[in-house]
C-alpha positions in Angstrom: -17.7 -15.9 -10.4 -16.6 -17.2 -7.0 -18.5 -18.2 -3.9 -19.3 -15.2 -1.7 -17.1 -14.8 1.4 -19.1 -15.2 4.5 -17.9 -11.8 5.7 -19.1 -10.1 2.5 -22.5 -8.5 2.4 -24.4 -6.8 -0.4 -27.5 -4.7 -0.7 -28.0 -5.2 -4.4 -31.6 -6.4 -4.1 -32.5 -3.5 -2.0 -31.0 -1.0 -4.5 -32.7 -2.9 -7.4 -36.1 -2.9 -5.9 -35.8 0.8 -4.7 -34.8 1.6 -8.4 -37.9 -0.2 -9.6 -35.9 -2.6 -11.7 -36.7 -6.3 -12.2 -33.8 -8.9 -12.1 -34.2 -9.1 -15.9 -33.8 -5.5 -16.4 -30.8 -5.2 -14.1 -29.1 -8.2 -15.8 -29.6 -6.6 -19.2 -28.1 -3.3 -18.0 -25.0 -4.9 -16.8 -24.7 -7.7 -19.4 -25.3 -10.9 -17.4 -28.2 -13.4 -16.9 -31.0 -13.1 -14.5 -29.5 -16.2 -12.8 -26.3 -14.2 -12.1 -28.3 -11.4 -10.5 -30.2 -14.0 -8.3 -26.9 -15.5 -7.2 -25.4 -12.1 -6.2 -28.5 -11.0 -4.4 -28.7 -14.2 -2.5 -25.0 -13.9 -1.4 -24.1 -17.2 -3.2 -21.5 -15.5 -5.4 -19.2 -12.6 -5.4 -19.3 -10.7 -8.8 -16.1 -9.9 -10.6 -14.6 -6.5 -10.2 -16.0 -5.5 -13.6 -19.5 -6.7 -12.7 -19.4 -4.9 -9.3 -18.4 -1.7 -11.0 -21.1 -2.0 -13.6 -23.8 -2.6 -10.8 -22.5 0.4 -9.0 -22.6 2.5 -12.1 -26.3 1.5 -12.7 -27.3 2.7 -9.3 -24.9 5.8 -9.4 -23.1 4.5 -6.3 -19.6 3.6 -5.1 -18.9 -0.1 -5.1 -18.6 0.1 -1.3 -22.2 1.2 -1.1 -23.3 -2.1 -2.7 -20.7 -4.6 -1.2 -19.1 -4.4 2.4 -17.0 -6.5 4.6 -18.5 -7.2 8.0 
């Protein structure tokens, strides 16, 4: 993972809570640790393309609906 670009925003936490998932449950669905989900939600790290696609698939969204450039 890399540091999140300051111009990149995400709404993973909002989508996760709306879906009624815990950080642990989401992490298990996409094959990462809870700490990774926390870092993504806080905007501390940008996920890999593969992880971004997996997250989008869980929420049945396009990647652009989770991650945007401001």
